[in-house]
SEVOLUM-854338 format. One line per 5 residues: number of its first residue (from 1); their letters; for each residue x negated, y negated, z negated of C-alpha. Coordinates in nm, 2 decimals. Example, Ala and Ser with C-alpha at 12.3 -4.5 7.8 and 13.67 -1.06 7.14 Angstrom:
1> AS> -1.23,0.45,-0.78 ~ -1.37,0.11,-0.71 $
% end
This chain:
1> MATAT> -11.68,-14.37,-9.57 ~ -11.66,-14.70,-9.38 ~ -11.48,-14.71,-9.05 ~ -11.62,-15.05,-8.93 ~ -11.97,-15.20,-8.90 $
6> KDAVL> -12.11,-15.54,-8.95 ~ -12.38,-15.47,-8.69 ~ -12.23,-15.61,-8.37 ~ -12.51,-15.48,-8.15 ~ -12.47,-15.12,-8.26 $
11> GSAVD> -12.09,-15.14,-8.27 ~ -12.07,-15.26,-7.91 ~ -12.29,-14.97,-7.78 ~ -11.98,-14.76,-7.70 ~ -12.06,-14.71,-7.33 $
16> LAREV> -12.42,-14.60,-7.41 ~ -12.29,-14.35,-7.67 ~ -12.03,-14.21,-7.42 ~ -12.29,-14.15,-7.16 ~ -12.50,-13.95,-7.41 $
21> AIELA> -12.19,-13.76,-7.52 ~ -12.10,-13.67,-7.16 ~ -12.46,-13.56,-7.09 ~ -12.44,-13.34,-7.40 ~ -12.10,-13.19,-7.31 $
26> GNPAD> -12.19,-13.12,-6.95 ~ -11.84,-13.21,-6.83 ~ -11.69,-13.56,-6.85 ~ -11.34,-13.41,-6.91 ~ -11.46,-13.26,-7.24 $
31> VGEHL> -11.52,-13.61,-7.39 ~ -11.20,-13.78,-7.51 ~ -11.12,-14.12,-7.66 ~ -11.35,-14.32,-7.89 ~ -11.24,-14.25,-8.25 $
36> GVVVE> -11.45,-14.52,-8.42 ~ -11.78,-14.56,-8.59 ~ -11.94,-14.44,-8.91 ~ -12.20,-14.65,-9.10 ~ -12.48,-14.41,-9.18 $
41> GERLI> -12.72,-14.68,-9.32 ~ -12.88,-15.01,-9.25 ~ -12.88,-15.07,-8.87 ~ -12.77,-14.71,-8.83 ~ -12.42,-14.61,-8.71 $
46> SHRFA> -12.26,-14.31,-8.54 ~ -12.00,-14.33,-8.26 ~ -11.74,-14.06,-8.26 ~ -11.55,-13.92,-7.96 ~ -11.27,-13.67,-7.95 $
51> SLARG> -11.36,-13.33,-7.81 ~ -11.14,-13.19,-7.54 ~ -11.34,-12.88,-7.48 ~ -11.16,-12.55,-7.51 ~ -11.19,-12.38,-7.84 $
56> YRGWE> -11.31,-12.70,-8.01 ~ -10.99,-12.87,-8.11 ~ -11.05,-13.12,-8.39 ~ -11.42,-13.14,-8.32 ~ -11.60,-13.47,-8.24 $
61> WTVTV> -11.89,-13.57,-8.02 ~ -12.11,-13.78,-8.25 ~ -12.38,-14.01,-8.12 ~ -12.60,-14.19,-8.37 ~ -12.76,-14.52,-8.26 $
66> SRVPR> -13.00,-14.76,-8.43 ~ -13.21,-15.07,-8.36 ~ -13.52,-15.23,-8.50 ~ -13.50,-15.54,-8.71 ~ -13.39,-15.85,-8.51 $
71> GRIAT> -13.37,-15.62,-8.21 ~ -13.08,-15.66,-7.95 ~ -13.11,-15.31,-7.79 ~ -12.95,-15.00,-7.93 ~ -13.15,-14.68,-7.93 $
76> VCEAE> -13.00,-14.33,-7.94 ~ -13.13,-14.13,-8.24 ~ -12.94,-13.80,-8.20 ~ -12.62,-13.66,-8.05 ~ -12.43,-13.35,-8.16 $
81> LLPGE> -12.08,-13.19,-8.18 ~ -11.95,-13.20,-8.54 ~ -11.63,-13.07,-8.69 ~ -11.36,-13.32,-8.78 ~ -11.09,-13.31,-9.05 $
86> DAILG> -10.86,-13.09,-8.83 ~ -11.14,-12.87,-8.69 ~ -11.10,-12.49,-8.69 ~ -11.39,-12.35,-8.88 ~ -11.51,-12.01,-8.97 $
91> TDWVP> -11.55,-11.89,-9.33 ~ -11.86,-11.99,-9.52 ~ -12.15,-11.76,-9.47 ~ -12.18,-11.51,-9.75 ~ -12.50,-11.30,-9.81 $
96> WSERL> -12.46,-10.93,-9.74 ~ -12.51,-10.83,-10.10 ~ -12.22,-11.06,-10.20 ~ -12.00,-10.97,-9.91 ~ -11.93,-10.61,-10.01 $
101> RPGDV> -11.61,-10.53,-10.19 ~ -11.51,-10.22,-10.40 ~ -11.44,-9.94,-10.16 ~ -11.67,-10.06,-9.88 ~ -11.95,-9.83,-9.97 $
106> GPGDV> -11.93,-9.51,-9.76 ~ -12.15,-9.20,-9.72 ~ -12.51,-9.29,-9.66 ~ -12.47,-9.66,-9.77 ~ -12.69,-9.79,-10.05 $
111> LPFRA> -12.62,-10.09,-10.26 ~ -12.90,-10.34,-10.33 ~ -13.06,-10.32,-10.67 ~ -12.95,-10.58,-10.92 ~ -13.20,-10.62,-11.20 $
116> DDPRL> -12.97,-10.88,-11.38 ~ -12.64,-10.69,-11.35 ~ -12.44,-10.81,-11.65 ~ -12.25,-10.49,-11.66 ~ -12.56,-10.30,-11.77 $
121> EPGWT> -12.81,-10.32,-12.05 ~ -13.13,-10.14,-12.14 ~ -13.09,-9.78,-12.25 ~ -13.22,-9.61,-12.56 ~ -13.59,-9.59,-12.61 $
126> PTGDP> -13.69,-9.30,-12.84 ~ -13.82,-9.42,-13.17 ~ -13.96,-9.10,-13.31 ~ -13.70,-9.08,-13.59 ~ -13.52,-8.75,-13.54 $
131> ELDEV> -13.20,-8.87,-13.69 ~ -13.17,-9.19,-13.48 ~ -13.29,-9.02,-13.16 ~ -13.05,-8.73,-13.21 ~ -12.74,-8.95,-13.24 $
136> AIDEL> -12.84,-9.19,-12.96 ~ -12.96,-8.92,-12.71 ~ -12.76,-8.61,-12.79 ~ -12.43,-8.76,-12.90 ~ -12.41,-9.09,-12.72 $
141> ALARV> -12.62,-9.00,-12.41 ~ -12.81,-9.32,-12.41 ~ -13.14,-9.18,-12.29 ~ -13.12,-9.37,-11.96 ~ -13.30,-9.67,-11.82 $
146> RVLSP> -12.98,-9.87,-11.83 ~ -12.64,-9.80,-11.98 ~ -12.30,-9.97,-11.97 ~ -12.29,-10.30,-12.15 ~ -11.99,-10.42,-12.35 $
151> QGRDE> -11.90,-10.65,-12.06 ~ -11.91,-10.36,-11.81 ~ -11.70,-10.14,-12.04 ~ -11.44,-10.42,-12.09 ~ -11.42,-10.49,-11.71 $
156> AAERW> -11.37,-10.12,-11.64 ~ -11.10,-10.08,-11.91 ~ -10.92,-10.38,-11.78 ~ -10.94,-10.26,-11.42 ~ -10.82,-9.91,-11.50 $
161> FRGSN> -10.54,-10.03,-11.73 ~ -10.40,-10.28,-11.47 ~ -10.45,-10.04,-11.18 ~ -10.23,-9.76,-11.04 ~ -10.33,-9.52,-11.33 $
166> GPTSP> -10.21,-9.76,-11.60 ~ -9.88,-9.78,-11.78 ~ -9.72,-10.03,-11.54 ~ -9.74,-9.82,-11.22 ~ -9.41,-9.71,-11.05 $
171> GSLAS> -9.48,-9.35,-11.12 ~ -9.55,-9.42,-11.49 ~ -9.23,-9.62,-11.53 ~ -9.03,-9.34,-11.38 ~ -9.18,-9.07,-11.59 $
176> AAACQ> -9.01,-8.93,-11.90 ~ -9.32,-8.87,-12.11 ~ -9.66,-9.03,-12.15 ~ -10.00,-8.87,-12.08 ~ -10.10,-8.88,-12.44 $
181> TCGFL> -9.86,-8.59,-12.51 ~ -9.96,-8.39,-12.20 ~ -10.16,-8.07,-12.24 ~ -10.36,-8.14,-11.92 ~ -10.52,-8.46,-12.06 $
186> IPLQG> -10.89,-8.45,-12.14 ~ -10.97,-8.72,-12.39 ~ -11.28,-8.95,-12.34 ~ -11.54,-9.01,-12.61 ~ -11.63,-9.34,-12.75 $
191> PLGTV> -11.42,-9.66,-12.75 ~ -11.27,-9.58,-12.41 ~ -11.12,-9.26,-12.55 ~ -10.87,-9.46,-12.76 ~ -10.71,-9.58,-12.44 $
196> FGVCA> -10.80,-9.34,-12.16 ~ -10.84,-8.98,-12.06 ~ -10.89,-8.76,-11.75 ~ -10.60,-8.57,-11.59 ~ -10.67,-8.20,-11.52 $
201> NEWSP> -10.34,-8.10,-11.36 ~ -10.37,-8.00,-11.00 ~ -10.00,-8.07,-10.94 ~ -10.03,-8.43,-11.06 ~ -10.11,-8.71,-10.81 $
206> DDGKV> -10.37,-8.83,-11.07 ~ -10.56,-8.50,-11.09 ~ -10.93,-8.57,-11.16 ~ -10.87,-8.94,-11.23 ~ -10.90,-9.16,-11.54 $
211> VSLEH> -10.55,-9.24,-11.67 ~ -10.43,-9.45,-11.96 ~ -10.27,-9.27,-12.25 ~ -9.95,-9.46,-12.17 ~ -9.95,-9.35,-11.81 $
216> GCGAH> -9.71,-9.07,-11.69 ~ -9.60,-8.87,-11.39 ~ -9.36,-8.59,-11.31 ~ -9.62,-8.31,-11.37 ~ -9.62,-8.34,-11.75 $
221> SETGN> -9.69,-8.01,-11.93 ~ -9.38,-8.04,-12.15 ~ -9.12,-8.13,-11.89 ~ -8.79,-7.99,-12.01 ~ -8.58,-8.04,-11.70 $
226> EPVPT> -8.35,-7.75,-11.63 ~ -8.35,-7.61,-11.28 ~ -8.09,-7.80,-11.08 ~ -7.86,-7.58,-10.88 ~ -7.85,-7.64,-10.51 $
231> EWPES> -7.58,-7.87,-10.37 ~ -7.56,-7.67,-10.05 ~ -7.22,-7.48,-10.04 ~ -7.23,-7.11,-10.06 ~ -7.05,-6.92,-9.78 $
236> APLID> -6.98,-6.56,-9.70 ~ -7.23,-6.39,-9.47 ~ -7.15,-6.41,-9.10 ~ -7.16,-6.08,-8.92 ~ -7.18,-6.07,-8.54 $
241> ELRID> -7.04,-5.73,-8.45 ~ -7.10,-5.78,-8.08 ~ -7.48,-5.77,-8.14 ~ -7.49,-5.48,-8.39 ~ -7.62,-5.14,-8.26 $
246> VIPAL> -7.39,-4.87,-8.41 ~ -7.60,-4.57,-8.52 ~ -7.41,-4.24,-8.59 ~ -7.46,-4.08,-8.93 ~ -7.70,-3.79,-8.96 $
251> STLPH> -7.41,-3.55,-9.06 ~ -7.23,-3.61,-8.73 ~ -7.53,-3.51,-8.52 ~ -7.49,-3.16,-8.35 ~ -7.71,-2.89,-8.50 $
256> AEPVA> -7.98,-2.77,-8.26 ~ -8.05,-2.39,-8.22 ~ -8.37,-2.29,-8.39 ~ -8.63,-2.18,-8.15 ~ -8.76,-1.83,-8.21 $
261> EVADE> -9.12,-1.81,-8.29 ~ -9.33,-1.60,-8.05 ~ -9.51,-1.36,-8.28 ~ -9.70,-1.18,-8.00 ~ -9.85,-1.49,-7.86 $
266> PAAEA> -10.17,-1.47,-8.06 ~ -10.21,-1.10,-7.97 ~ -10.15,-1.18,-7.60 ~ -10.43,-1.44,-7.62 ~ -10.65,-1.19,-7.79 $
271> ADDEP> -10.58,-0.94,-7.51 ~ -10.67,-1.19,-7.25 ~ -11.01,-1.22,-7.41 ~ -11.07,-0.84,-7.40 ~ -11.24,-0.69,-7.08 $
276> ADDAD> -11.01,-0.54,-6.82 ~ -10.93,-0.16,-6.80 ~ -11.16,0.09,-6.63 ~ -10.90,0.15,-6.37 ~ -10.92,-0.20,-6.26 $
281> APTEV> -11.30,-0.20,-6.25 ~ -11.47,-0.12,-5.92 ~ -11.57,0.25,-5.88 ~ -11.92,0.34,-5.77 ~ -11.93,0.58,-5.47 $
286> APAAE> -12.18,0.86,-5.50 ~ -12.41,0.89,-5.20 ~ -12.34,1.19,-4.97 ~ -12.55,1.50,-5.04 ~ -12.81,1.58,-4.78 $
291> DTPVA> -12.81,1.92,-4.60 ~ -13.02,2.15,-4.80 ~ -13.17,2.45,-4.62 ~ -13.02,2.78,-4.75 ~ -13.26,3.06,-4.82 $
296> HSEP> -13.15,3.39,-4.67 ~ -13.22,3.69,-4.87 ~ -13.39,3.98,-4.72 ~ -13.18,4.28,-4.64 $
% end
């Protein structure tokens, strides 16, 4: 890109370009020194001014001027603020479908459909042949619209093998035995089964995850480590006699005199229920006899 111009009329229009740059910036203090010109085409150049605006270090006020053939007056075509070589720029815009990364999808999120996903290929279409359909549908489970392609299978195998569940993880390097000899390993079917399996040990940090056969952890089913005795020194029990309650033995307690049973108590209760004697009952007083006339016998 040229830094000089052969057009003297346009090259000398620095003051005109600065006035336009100040008008665009809105503040004369934001327009710095003249950095030069750039030849855009025939009778078309751009004047560049340093930007002193806050947040736009390295940017340049650019004013493009032109003239008509055999003309002696420069005309402003456009003015804008453009990034220079040292400008601080944001990252390039990436579409949303390409901006996502593994692990970004959360509950309720839905990925856009990719009809040309190279990791997938068309599934099995029933042919009507019982032998072919039985193998493809029942044994290989290919009765889906799309299934994993060889590229998708290889990418998954590479990702799993190089990941935290592969043979090079710190836990695998520290383990004494590999997963291929563990009783909690569930082998996979197909080509992936020759390299991977699923861990089914709830005590393992890889429980429910795909692990390589060369992976390992401390929860192997055949671990032969003997119980390690504790390094804590054993000491005699400490008895605090000042806080012990002394309880006398049962043989030293005084014998209590047996209490005689009252045998007549039920009878007494029964007597209370009987009616009182007649002597205690009130006596009815007979009414006094009235004077009855006495008949005298004749002599």
